[in-house]
Backbone as a ProteinNet text record, in pm:
[ID]
protein_1_A
[PRIMARY]
MAEARQRPNLEIRGGALVDTLLVRDGRVTGVRLVSGKRSRLAASSSPPVPTTRRNCCSDAQIARDPEALRQHILDFHATDYHPCGTCKMGGASDPLAVVDDHCRLRGVDNLYIADASVMPTVPRCNINLPTMMIGERVAEYVRGEP
[TERTIARY]
-405	-440.5	-435.2	-429.4	-423.8	-283.1	-187.9	-49.2	-19.6	52.3	88.4	189.4	166	256.1	320	253	308.1	391.3	479.7	561.5	519.1	441.4	402.4	522.6	506.3	613.4	557.4	624.6	584	692.8	654.7	753.4	719.1	816.6	800.5	860.6	782.6	823.4	914	909.3	989.2	1039.1	1101.4	1157.6	1073.5	953.6	868.1	819.4	783.1	731	602	517	395.8	415.1	394.5	423.2	318.5	297.3	208.3	285.4	217.9	279	227	309.4	268.5	281.9	169.9	170.4	137.3	223.1	197.2	175.1	57.5	24.2	73.2	130.7	189.9	93.8	-30.3	-126.8	-77.6	-21.6	16	146.4	215.7	337.9	314.7	195.2	163.7	153.7	251.9	258.7	134.3	89.9	-28.5	-152.5	-167.9	-284.8	-284	-171.3	-163	-182.7	-118	-130.6	-273.7	-332.8	-470.4	-568.6	-548.9	-638.1	-625.2	-502.1	-480.3	-552.4	-540.7	-606.8	-758	-811.7	-956.5	-1008.5	-936.5	-980	-977.5	-874.1	-864.9	-976.7	-1005.9	-1110.8	-1248.8	-1272.8	-1406.4	-1436.1	-1333.5	-1358.7	-1363.9	-1356.6	-1362.9	-1507.4	-1538.9	-1673.2	-1700.5	-1822	-1940.1	-1995.7	-2000.9	-2059.6	-1971	-1920.8	-1840.7	-1927	-1865.4	-1939.1	-1975.6	-2075.9	-2115.5	-2004.9	-1970.7	-1862.3	-1911.5	-1848.6	-1873.5	-1752.2	-1654.6	-1529.4	-1542.4	-1451.4	-1456.2	-1394.5	-1317.6	-1257.5	-1269.9	-1245.4	-1267.9	-1166.9	-1210.2	-1122.2	-998.8	-1016.3	-902.8	-800.1	-848.3	-757.3	-679.1	-746.1	-679	-575.3	-610.9	-519.8	-393.6	-402.9	-286.4	-194.8	-248.4	-171.7	-130.2	-0.5	44	5.2	12.6	-23	-173.7	-255	-400.6	-436.9	-368	-392.4	-354.1	-242	-197.4	-301.1	-348.9	-447.3	-580.5	-619.8	-743.4	-736.9	-623.7	-608	-617.3	-553	-560.6	-702.5	-776.2	-911	-1016.8	-1004.4	-1114.3	-1085	-964.7	-932.5	-903.4	-966.8	-942.9	-885	-837.4	-784.3	-862.9	-856.9	-915.2	-804.6	-687	-573.7	-578.5	-508.3	-491.1	-342.4	-303.5	-160.7	-98.4	11.1	84	227.8	311.9	448.8	544.1	509.6	598.6	706.5	692.1	793.3	822.6	882.1	901.7	963.7	907	962.7	1064.5	1176	1275.6	1390.5	1476.3	1592.5	1698.3	1795.6	1903.7	1984.3	1986.6	2064.8	1990.8	1862.9	1783.8	1799.1	1867.2	1889.2	1761.6	1654.9	1529.4	1433.9	1467.8	1380.2	1387.2	1270.6	1259.6	1237	1166.1	1139.3	1189.7	1217.1	1261.4	1140.5	1164.8	1055.8	957.8	984.3	889.8	830.5	848.5	795.9	857.9	979.3	1052.3	1122.8	1106.3	1171.2	1321.7	1394.4	1540.3	1600.9	1691	1761.6	1689.5	1568.8	1492.9	1444	1476.2	1433.5	1285.5	1219.7	1080.8	981.1	1004.6	907.5	872.2	744.6	694.5	604.3	595.7	499.9	405.6	276.3	179.3	64.8	96.6	-7.9	34.7	-39.8	-13.9	116.6	175.6	299.8	414.3	407.6	517.7	511.7	405.4	395.3	505.9	588.4	699.7	655.9	540.4	484.6	335.9	277.6	135	57.2	-32.5	-109.9	-214.5	-257.6	-359.1	-500.9	-512.1	-643.7	-663.1	-783.2	-808	-715.8	-658.7	-558.1	-615.6	-746.7	-806.9	-767.3	-791.7	-761	-611.4	-525.8	-382.3	-333.8	-390.5	-349.9	-393.1	-514.2	-559.1	-469.8	-429.5	-340.7	-205.5	-153.1	-25.7	-39.5	-147.6	-169.8	-179.1	-252	-264.5	-129.3	-53.6	76.7	175.5	178.4	268.5	227.9	98.7	53.6	108.7	111.9	171	320.1	391.2	534.5	557.1	476.8	492.1	465.1	365.6	334.5	438.2	529.1	633	592.5	483.3	439.1	516	546.5	622.8	543.9
758.1	746.4	600.7	503.9	364	321.2	408	376.3	406.7	318.6	342.2	455.5	550.9	665.4	669	615.8	618	492.7	498	384	339.6	230.1	182.6	126.2	109.1	58.5	-51.6	-163.9	-277	-299	-295.5	-306.5	-424.6	-510.8	-621.3	-574.6	-580.9	-517.8	-602.8	-732.9	-814.2	-940.2	-1026.3	-1148.4	-1271.2	-1254.9	-1368.6	-1438.3	-1566.7	-1642.8	-1579.5	-1534.3	-1462	-1319.1	-1224.3	-1085	-995	-881.2	-782.5	-702.8	-670.2	-591	-449	-357.4	-218.7	-179.8	-147.7	-111.4	35.7	108.6	249.6	257.3	304.4	300.7	420.2	518.9	629.9	740.3	739.9	842.5	983.6	1010.5	1148.6	1190.3	1096.9	1134.2	1147.2	1115	1126.5	1272.5	1320.7	1462.4	1504.5	1421.3	1458.1	1466.4	1373.1	1375	1498.6	1526.8	1642.4	1771.9	1785.1	1906.4	1924.6	1816.5	1823.6	1856	1794.9	1820.8	1965.6	2017.2	2156.3	2250.8	2226.8	2311.6	2304.8	2182.9	2167.4	2237	2224.6	2289.8	2441.4	2494.4	2639.6	2688.7	2614.8	2655.7	2648.8	2548.7	2534	2639	2705.6	2809.6	2948.7	2955.6	3084.3	3118.2	3249	3287.8	3231.8	3219.7	3279.4	3203	3069.5	2995.7	2875.1	2866.4	2748.7	2622.6	2511.1	2384.8	2348	2264.9	2217.3	2128.6	2149.1	2072.8	1997.6	1886.6	1811.4	1818.9	1895.3	1900.8	1994.7	1978.9	2060.7	2198.1	2217.6	2348	2380.7	2504.8	2548.4	2487.4	2472	2419.4	2506.7	2636.6	2727.8	2706.5	2685	2661.6	2531.7	2427.9	2300	2316.1	2387	2404.6	2479.8	2570.1	2650.2	2577.8	2483.8	2418.3	2277.1	2254.2	2122.6	2006.9	2026.2	1918.5	1892.4	1998.6	1980.4	1909.1	1943.9	1878.1	1730.5	1700.7	1562.3	1482.7	1539.3	1470	1454.3	1556.3	1550	1434	1420.2	1311	1176.1	1161.7	1035.5	1006	1110.1	1091.5	1065.6	1130.2	1129.3	1060.9	1015.3	951.9	804.6	723.3	579.5	541	420.5	374	253.2	226.7	106.3	19.6	31.6	-41.7	-187	-269.4	-409.1	-429	-448.8	-461.5	-577.6	-551.3	-654.6	-607.7	-699.1	-664.1	-652	-705.9	-693	-800.6	-905.2	-1011.7	-1032.8	-936.4	-931.3	-1058.8	-1102.2	-1212.5	-1155.1	-1224.4	-1177.4	-1273.9	-1243	-1326.4	-1316.5	-1406.5	-1411.3	-1282.3	-1209.8	-1086	-965.7	-982.3	-872.6	-871.5	-771.4	-770.1	-748.4	-699.5	-676.1	-794.6	-896	-1012	-1101	-1131.7	-1215.6	-1361.1	-1382.6	-1518.3	-1533	-1659.4	-1685.5	-1699.7	-1742.3	-1750	-1864.2	-1948.3	-2051.6	-2018.9	-1894.6	-1843.8	-1910.3	-1964.5	-2020.9	-1907.5	-1905.5	-1803	-1825.3	-1721.7	-1733.2	-1758.2	-1855.9	-1884.8	-1978.4	-2024.5	-2115.8	-2231	-2353.7	-2470.2	-2499.8	-2539.9	-2587	-2487.2	-2360.4	-2258.7	-2173.9	-2174.6	-2101.3	-1988.8	-1884.1	-1776.6	-1773.6	-1789.1	-1802.9	-1704.2	-1575.9	-1474.4	-1349.4	-1243.1	-1120	-1052	-1091.9	-1027.3	-1052.6	-1157.8	-1188	-1107	-1033.9	-953.9	-848.2	-846.3	-750.7	-606.1	-585.9	-451.6	-456.9	-343.2	-336.2	-337.8	-436.1	-439.2	-328.1	-293.1	-188.1	-242.9	-371.8	-434.6	-482.8	-530.2	-593.2	-714.3	-737.1	-842.7	-980.7	-994.6	-1122.2	-1234.3	-1218	-1324.2	-1351.4	-1248.8	-1279.7	-1353.4	-1321	-1387.6	-1534.2	-1561.9	-1701.1	-1778.1	-1714.8	-1779.3	-1811.1	-1718.6	-1742.1	-1863.4	-1869	-1982	-2114.2	-2115.8	-2238.2	-2281.4	-2186.8	-2218.2	-2267.9	-2205.7	-2250.8	-2390.6	-2419.1	-2553.6	-2655.8	-2620.8	-2710.1	-2730.4	-2623.3	-2635.4	-2727.8	-2711.7	-2792.4	-2939.8	-2965.8	-3104.4	-3161.2	-3077.6	-3124	-3121.2	-3053.1	-3041.7	-2929	-2946.2	-2839.7	-2712.5
-1237.3	-1096.6	-1049.6	-1140.5	-1098.8	-1061.3	-1078.1	-1046.8	-900.3	-834.7	-694.6	-686.4	-599.1	-582.2	-444.5	-342.8	-208.7	-185	-87.5	-49.6	89.1	97.9	229.9	304.4	433.3	517.2	604.7	609.8	692.1	796	922.1	1030.2	1119.3	1143.1	1236.6	1368	1474.6	1600	1688.3	1679.3	1769.9	1703.7	1782.1	1728	1755.1	1807.3	1840.8	1714.6	1729.2	1616.9	1564.3	1655.3	1618	1666.2	1577	1610.3	1547.5	1607.2	1548.2	1444.7	1338.3	1232.5	1240.4	1203.6	1194	1047.7	984.6	843.3	831.4	765.5	735	584.7	544.8	402.4	322.2	383.3	309.1	269.3	321.5	281.1	304.2	420.5	451.7	386	322.7	251.8	102.4	56.6	-85.6	-126.4	-200.5	-237.5	-314.8	-409.1	-488.1	-400.6	-306.9	-218.9	-130.2	-67.1	23	-54.2	-169.4	-250.5	-300.5	-350.2	-399	-288.3	-172.4	-59.2	-13.3	-7.5	33.7	-63.5	-193	-293.2	-280.6	-261.5	-249.3	-124.5	-14.6	109	95.4	32.7	13.8	-77	-183.9	-277.4	-213.4	-129.1	-71.1	35	84.3	184.4	122.3	-9.7	-79.7	-113.1	-129.3	-172.4	-311.5	-358.4	-299.9	-180.5	-183	-72.1	-41.1	80.4	115.4	113.5	83.6	84.4	227.4	241.1	373	427.9	554	614.3	737.7	761.7	884.1	975.8	938	1013.6	1132.3	1229	1350.2	1329.3	1226.3	1201.1	1052.9	1018	880.3	784.2	658.8	555	537.8	545.8	528.9	639.5	761.4	873.9	853.2	808.7	783.4	673	567.1	453.7	493.4	590.4	632.4	730.5	806	911.7	867.7	842.3	794.5	887.1	1017.3	1110.1	1108.2	1098.2	1088.9	958.7	849.9	720.9	729.3	790.1	806.6	886.1	995.8	1078.6	1004.7	928.6	850.3	750.1	683.5	586.8	657.3	772	846.3	894.3	935.2	989.1	882.6	766.8	670.4	537.9	515.3	387.7	407.7	326.9	328	192.7	183.7	56.2	10.2	-116.3	-174	-231.8	-175.5	-228.8	-183.3	-253.9	-217.1	-191.3	-66.5	-37.5	-114.3	-176.9	-249.2	-269.1	-312.7	-346.5	-229.6	-112.9	2.8	6.4	-74.5	-85.6	-233.5	-293.7	-438.5	-496.7	-609.8	-686.2	-783.9	-800.3	-895.6	-910.2	-1004.5	-1032.8	-924.7	-932.4	-832.9	-830	-940.9	-946.5	-887	-854.2	-798	-646	-590.5	-445.7	-364	-427.4	-355.7	-362.7	-442.1	-458.3	-334.8	-280.2	-160.7	-199.1	-311.8	-359.6	-502.3	-541.3	-678.3	-770.5	-895.3	-993.2	-967.1	-866.3	-824.7	-687.1	-643.3	-515.6	-393.1	-408.6	-294.8	-222	-90.3	-9.8	-13	-49	-58.9	79.6	86.4	210.2	304.9	268.7	354.3	267.4	306.2	228.9	249.9	142.2	145.5	202.2	179.5	220.3	98.6	65	-50.3	-1.8	-79.7	-53.3	-172.2	-146.3	-254.4	-238.2	-235.7	-225.8	-302.5	-286.9	-362.7	-323.9	-213.4	-171.4	-268.3	-349.7	-442.1	-571.4	-592.8	-715.7	-715.6	-820.7	-821.8	-841.3	-901.2	-917.7	-885.5	-853.6	-822.4	-953.5	-972.2	-1096.6	-1100.1	-1218.4	-1234.1	-1223.3	-1198.7	-1186.8	-1043.1	-1013.9	-885.3	-874	-758.8	-746.5	-714.9	-707.6	-672.2	-768.7	-897.9	-994.3	-1006.6	-1019	-1023.5	-898.1	-782.7	-659	-659.4	-709	-719.7	-815.9	-925.9	-1022.2	-958.3	-879.6	-810.1	-717.7	-640.8	-550.6	-624.3	-735.6	-815.5	-871.9	-921.6	-982.2	-876.6	-760.9	-654.5	-607.2	-602.3	-566.1	-665.3	-793.8	-894.4	-867.9	-834.5	-804.1	-684.5	-580.3	-458.9	-488.8	-575.7	-614.5	-711.1	-758.2	-850.3	-996.1	-1027.2	-1166.3	-1234.1	-1363.9	-1434.3	-1453.9
[MASK]
++++++++++++++++++++++++++++++++++++++++++++++++++++++++++++++++++++++++++++++++++++++++++++++++++++++++++++++++++++++++++++++++++++++++++++++++++

């Protein structure tokens, strides 16, 4: 369960220097989440006694209606994820790599990225310490230290 299964989407809306971002975290496209939620809702509406609900409609109704299930997930499910990996670090041969092994943005001189976005994969731990390490290491690169 610590492995990322959904594919978030980051969209830049315009060409302005400062722009609003639209982030879609992929909750409603997660097959395991939707399938598990549908099963749980169907089971909770079965005899002998349905669980106590705070929802406006029955669990069975939500489980049967794909749009109601989608909206239920958006309304009642949160994530504890730490966004990372949006500017993947990788070698010159990796077409998806945004930064090189020193966190330099490809195609732009003297611009470094020093946060969790450069992680090529989502770690299974809290990203606080690895992110601090990335920042410290990039600071060394900028200062010219090996």
